[in-house]
C-alpha positions, 0 to 999 in steps of 0.5 A, spaced: 490 502 525 490 502 517 484 499 514 482 497 506 476 494 504 475 493 497 470 489 492 474 486 486 471 484 480 464 482 484 460 487 481 457 488 474 457 496 475 464 497 477 471 493 477 473 496 484 470 499 490 475 501 495 474 504 502 481 506 505 482 509 512 489 511 513 491 512 521 497 515 522 500 519 527 497 526 527 503 530 527 506 526 521 505 531 515 501 529 509 499 533 503 492 531 500 490 528 494 493 532 488 497 531 482 504 530 483 509 534 479 510 529 474 503 529 472 502 522 472 500 520 479 495 522 483 494 521 490 496 523 497 503 524 499 507 523 506 511 529 507 516 525 511 518 519 507 516 522 500 511 516 499 504 515 499 499 510 502 494 510 496 495 513 489 493 512 481 497 513 475 495 515 468 497 509 465 491 505 469 495 503 475 492 503 482 496 502 489 495 502 496 498 499 502 497 499 510 502 500 516 504 496 521 505 499 528 512 496 530 515 496 537 522 495 534 523 498 527 530 499 523 532 506 523 535 506 516 529 502 513 527 504 506 520 508 507 514 503 505 510 509 502 515 508 496 513 501 494 506 504 491 510 509 487 515 504 484 509 500 482 506 506 479 512 508 475 514 502 473 512 498 466 511 492 470 505 488 471 503 487 479 505 480 479 512 482 476 513 487 481 511 483 486 516 477 484 521 483 484 520 485 491 520 478 494 528 479 495 527 486 498 523 485 504 528 486 509 530 493 506 523 495 509 520 495 516 514 490 517 513 483 520 520 480 520 521 472 520 515 470 516 516 468 509 514 473 504 508 470 499 505 473 493 497 472 493 493 473 487 487 477 489 481 473 487 474 476 485 470 478 492 470 482 498 477 483 501 479 487 507 487 489 509 488 491 515 495 490 519 496 483 517 495 479 511 490 480 506 483 477 509 486 476 516 482 477 522 485 483 526 483 485 533 482 493 534 485 494 541 
């Protein structure tokens, strides 16, 4: 189970405190945090899909995601790890980027049948696991 806990704009000393655990198959090769070839992005790299689960850029952007374990996946779906990279490499605001992705949800694996919504993150403590932001999620 991937999980992210973050404190956003709720501490006068730090605008963001981030804790992230990536729980992936042990045999899935990854590269540790490093500066990517373009010199603009720093983060870990999924060597299977070529994307990332957590990275930041020299232009001040940060992106992360969690995974959803699924029984039935689309074999030709785009890798979700590409989403953080696309955001970091774009000149779009988070809201502009999110609005662009609403129509692309069916190209990726993930929960199907639910409408895609955009939620602006409010200041406070938040948890993202294998469901929507701040949803309770059982660990089996």
